[in-house]
C-alpha positions in Angstrom: 170.6 -143.1 36.8 171.1 -146.7 37.7 174.4 -148.0 39.0 176.6 -150.1 36.7 177.1 -153.7 37.5 180.4 -155.6 37.5 179.5 -157.1 34.2 179.0 -153.7 32.7 182.4 -152.6 33.9 184.1 -155.7 32.4 182.4 -155.2 29.1 183.5 -151.6 29.0 187.1 -152.6 29.6 187.2 -155.2 26.9 185.7 -153.0 24.3 182.8 -153.0 22.0 184.2 -155.7 19.8 183.7 -158.4 22.4 180.2 -157.4 23.3 177.6 -159.6 21.7 175.7 -157.9 19.0 172.1 -157.5 19.6 169.9 -159.7 17.5 167.7 -157.8 15.0 164.1 -157.7 15.9 162.0 -159.6 13.3 158.5 -158.3 12.8 156.0 -161.1 12.8 153.3 -160.9 10.1 149.9 -162.0 11.2 148.5 -164.3 8.5 145.0 -163.4 7.3 142.3 -166.1 7.5 141.6 -167.8 4.2 138.2 -167.8 2.6 136.8 -164.9 4.7 135.9 -161.7 3.0 137.6 -158.5 4.1 135.5 -156.1 6.2 132.6 -156.8 8.5 130.8 -160.1 8.1 127.4 -160.0 6.3 124.3 -160.7 8.2 123.6 -160.9 11.8 125.3 -163.6 13.9 123.0 -166.5 14.8 121.9 -166.2 18.4 123.1 -168.9 20.6 120.5 -171.2 22.1 118.3 -174.2 21.2 118.4 -175.3 17.5 115.2 -174.7 15.5 113.2 -177.8 14.7 113.5 -179.2 11.2 110.6 -178.7 8.8 107.7 -176.2 8.9 105.3 -176.5 11.7 102.0 -178.1 10.8 99.2 -175.5 10.5 96.3 -175.8 12.8 93.2 -177.3 11.2 90.6 -174.7 10.3 87.4 -175.0 12.2 84.4 -176.3 10.2 82.0 -173.6 9.2 78.8 -173.4 11.1 75.8 -175.0 9.5 72.1 -174.6 10.2 69.6 -177.3 11.0 68.8 -177.9 7.3 72.4 -177.5 6.1 72.3 -173.7 5.7 75.6 -171.9 5.5 74.6 -168.2 5.5 72.7 -166.0 8.0 70.4 -163.1 7.4 71.2 -159.7 8.9 68.9 -160.5 11.9 70.9 -163.7 12.6 68.4 -166.2 11.3 69.5 -168.8 8.8 69.1 -167.9 5.2 67.2 -170.6 3.3 69.2 -172.2 0.5 67.9 -171.6 -3.0 66.5 -174.8 -4.6 68.5 -176.3 -7.4 67.0 -175.6 -10.8 65.9 -178.6 -12.9 66.4 -177.5 -16.5 64.7 -180.6 -17.9 61.5 -180.9 -15.8 60.9 -177.3 -14.8 58.2 -175.6 -17.0 59.4 -173.4 -19.9 58.9 -169.7 -19.1 55.9 -168.3 -20.9 57.4 -164.9 -21.8 59.7 -166.3 -24.4 59.5 -165.9 -28.2 57.8 -168.7 -30.0 61.0 -169.9 -31.8 62.9 -169.9 -28.5 60.2 -171.7 -26.7 59.9 -174.4 -29.4 63.6 -174.9 -29.5 63.8 -175.3 -25.7 61.0 -177.8 -25.7 62.7 -179.7 -28.5 66.0 -179.8 -26.6 64.1 -181.0 -23.4 62.5 -183.8 -25.4 65.9 -184.9 -26.7 67.4 -184.7 -23.3 64.7 -186.9 -21.8 64.9 -189.4 -24.6 68.6 -189.7 -24.3 68.4 -190.0 -20.5 65.8 -192.7 -20.8 67.9 -194.7 -23.3 71.0 -194.3 -21.2 69.2 -195.5 -18.0 67.9 -198.5 -20.0 71.3 -199.4 -21.3 72.8 -199.0 -17.9 70.1 -201.2 -16.3 70.7 -203.9 -18.9 74.5 -203.7 -18.5 74.3 -203.9 -14.7 71.9 -206.9 -15.0 74.3 -208.7 -17.3 77.3 -208.0 -15.2 75.6 -208.9 -11.9 74.3 -212.1 -13.5 77.8 -213.2 -14.5 79.2 -212.3 -11.1 76.5 -214.2 -9.4 77.7 -217.4 -11.1 81.2 -217.0 -9.6 82.7 -216.7 -13.1 86.2 -215.1 -13.2 87.1 -212.7 -15.9 89.4 -215.3 -17.4 86.6 -217.9 -17.5 84.3 -215.4 -19.1 86.9 -214.6 -21.8 87.4 -218.3 -22.5 83.6 -218.8 -22.8 83.3 -216.0 -25.3 86.2 -217.4 -27.3 84.6 -220.8 -27.4 81.3 -219.3 -28.6 83.1 -217.5 -31.4 84.7 -220.7 -32.5 81.5 -222.6 -32.2 79.5 -220.1 -34.3 82.2 -219.5 -36.9 80.8 -222.2 -39.3 84.4 -223.0 -40.2 85.1 -226.7 -39.7 88.7 -226.0 -38.5 87.5 -223.4 -36.0 84.7 -225.7 -34.8 87.2 -228.5 -34.3 89.1 -226.2 -31.9 85.8 -225.6 -30.1 85.4 -229.4 -29.8 88.9 -229.7 -28.3 88.1 -227.1 -25.8 84.9 -228.8 -24.7 86.7 -232.2 -24.5 89.4 -230.6 -22.4 86.9 -229.0 -20.0 84.9 -232.2 -19.7 88.0 -234.3 -19.0 89.1 -231.8 -16.3 85.7 -231.9 -14.7 85.5 -235.7 -14.7 89.0 -235.9 -13.1 87.9 -233.4 -10.5 84.8 -235.4 -9.6 86.7 -238.7 -9.8 84.3 -240.2 -12.4 84.7 -241.8 -15.8 83.5 -239.9 -18.8 80.4 -241.2 -20.6 80.1 -240.6 -24.3 76.7 -240.6 -26.0 75.9 -243.4 -28.4 75.4 -241.9 -31.9 73.0 -244.8 -32.7 70.6 -244.0 -29.9 68.2 -242.1 -32.3 68.5 -244.4 -35.3 66.5 -247.6 -34.8 67.0 -248.7 -38.5 70.8 -248.6 -38.1 70.6 -250.6 -34.9 68.5 -253.2 -36.6 70.9 -253.4 -39.6 73.8 -254.0 -37.2 71.8 -256.7 -35.3 71.0 -258.6 -38.6 74.7 -258.3 -39.7 73.8 -256.2 -42.7 76.4 -253.5 -41.8 79.2 -253.2 -39.3 78.7 -251.2 -36.1 81.5 -248.9 -37.1 79.9 -248.1 -40.4 76.5 -247.6 -38.7 78.0 -245.1 -36.3 79.6 -243.2 -39.1 76.2 -242.9 -40.8 74.5 -241.9 -37.5 77.1 -239.2 -37.0 76.5 -237.8 -40.5 72.7 -237.8 -39.9 73.1 -236.1 -36.5 75.3 -233.4 -37.9 72.8 -232.6 -40.7 70.0 -232.5 -38.2 71.9 -230.2 -35.9 72.9 -227.8 -38.7 69.3 -227.7 -39.8 68.2 -226.7 -36.3 70.8 -224.0 -36.1 69.8 -222.6 -39.5 66.1 -222.7 -38.6 66.8 -220.9 -35.3 68.9 -218.2 -37.0 66.3 -217.7 -39.7 63.5 -217.4 -37.2 65.5 -214.9 -35.1 66.4 -212.8 -38.2 62.7 -212.8 -39.3 61.6 -211.7 -35.8 64.2 -208.9 -35.8 63.2 -207.7 -39.2 59.5 -207.8 -38.2 60.3 -205.8 -35.1 62.3 -203.2 -37.0 59.4 -202.9 -39.6 56.9 -202.5 -36.8 59.0 -199.8 -35.2 59.6 -197.9 -38.5 55.9 -198.0 -39.3 54.9 -196.7 -35.8 57.4 -193.8 -36.0 56.2 -192.9 -39.5 52.5 -193.0 -38.3 53.4 -190.8 -35.3 55.2 -188.3 -37.6 52.2 -188.1 -39.9 49.8 -187.7 -37.0 52.0 -185.0 -35.5 51.9 -183.0 -38.7 48.2 -183.3 -38.9 47.6 -182.2 -35.3 50.2 -179.3 -35.5 48.3 -177.9 -38.5 44.9 -178.3 -37.0 45.4 -177.5 -33.3 47.2 -174.2 -32.2 47.8 -175.7 -28.7 49.6 -178.8 -30.1 53.1 -177.8 -28.8 51.8 -177.2 -25.3 50.0 -180.6 -25.3 53.0 -182.3 -26.7 55.3 -181.0 -24.0 53.0 -182.7 -21.4 52.3 -185.9 -23.3 55.8 -186.9 -24.4 57.3 -187.4 -20.9 54.0 -188.9 -19.7 53.7 -191.5 -22.5 57.4 -192.5 -22.7 57.1 -195.1 -19.9 53.9 -196.4 -21.5 55.5 -196.7 -25.0 58.4 -198.6 -23.4 56.2 -201.5 -22.4 53.7 -201.8 -25.2 54.3 -202.9 -28.8 55.1 -200.0 -31.3 51.9 -200.9 -33.2 49.8 -199.5 -30.3 51.7 -196.2 -30.0 49.4 -194.2 -32.3 46.2 -195.5 -30.6 47.6 -194.6 -27.1 48.7 -191.2 -28.3 45.3 -190.4 -29.7 43.5 -191.5 -26.5 45.7 -189.3 -24.3 45.5 -186.4 -26.8 41.7 -186.4 -26.8 41.6 -186.1 -23.0 44.2 -183.4 -22.3 43.3 -179.8 -22.0 46.4 -177.7 -21.9 47.0 -174.3 -23.4 43.8 -174.1 -25.3 43.2 -170.7 -26.9 40.6 -168.5 -25.2 37.2 -168.7 -26.8 36.0 -165.6 -28.6 33.5 -163.6 -26.5 30.1 -163.8 -28.0 28.3 -160.6 -29.0 25.5 -159.9 -26.6 22.4 -158.5 -28.4 21.1 -155.1 -27.2 18.0 -154.9 -25.0 18.4 -158.5 -23.9 16.9 -159.1 -20.4 19.2 -160.1 -17.6 18.7 -163.5 -16.0 20.1 -163.4 -12.5 21.4 -166.7 -11.0 21.3 -168.5 -14.4 24.2 -170.6 -15.6 25.0 -170.7 -19.3 23.8 -173.6 -21.2 26.2 -176.5 -21.7 28.9 -178.0 -19.5 32.2 -176.3 -18.9 35.6 -178.1 -18.7 37.9 -176.8 -16.0 41.4 -176.1 -17.1 44.1 -178.0 -15.3 45.8 -176.1 -12.6 49.1 -177.9 -12.7 51.2 -180.2 -14.9 50.2 -183.1 -12.7 46.5 -182.5 -13.2 47.1 -182.3 -17.0 48.9 -185.7 -17.0 46.4 -187.3 -14.8 43.6 -186.1 -16.9 45.3 -187.4 -20.1 46.0 -190.8 -18.7 42.7 -191.1 -16.9 40.7 -191.4 -20.1 43.0 -194.0 -21.6 41.6 -197.5 -21.9 37.9 -196.4 -21.7 
């Protein structure tokens, strides 16, 4: 037991009333952090270290597949390159022979339509490209081309009010061009083609202003007559061309019906002649179509039916080394030979 100090003795003598009361102990409450859920934190703590780079890493480019010397992409089991299958040409490849008659005729008809449409499309595209390239070669801008078409519409309208606008446009263009070149504009003399009016002005029979008015009226009538004559001639030529084309098509239709009824091999011959003669028909007048078709048809030998085997009489002596009487025509071995044979006899 520890010894009492002097202060302890004094306190004991004075009494408990004078001793300072001990202060009550206050329990300190530990405040809970706000916003954090009770219990263990979810997920694993992020490891300390270098921060990850933003964004996904770029994938490495895939190596190009190996190709053969001719562009092959697959190999055979023995390691050699597998030849690529040739692309099928559904228009120019021959029609299979083991099809039904109706199916074969339908396929040939569709092929003819496809070739006709393709030829027409190529022609229109060629004409369009020629027109566009011709305009571009002049250095014309799209705006200038549009103004030119607008002027032509006004000029050909046959409406005096619209034609006056066309004249204003021409005058404006001529004035701008003369200003650009630094030259004075020269206006044609309306009396240049009218000697009688010049003589009347010289003799004082009419004034020059009145003579010019008469000359302008005459010139206008002459120019309108020329325009009407040109339009009439063009319309007649177009009508004659349309009539020639209609007659040629009608004649070909009639000829086709006749040949189909008389020749069992007509469809086979037609399948060869149509693509072969289309380029020829494109450069000759329609009035010559029927004659050219007949010439080619006479010289082609495609799909002819086999001749009936003649009956050999009994007890007929054999003749070794003898050829049958009469010449024989060799059947074409390919489509090219058939076309060459058909076109070879044309023009004879």
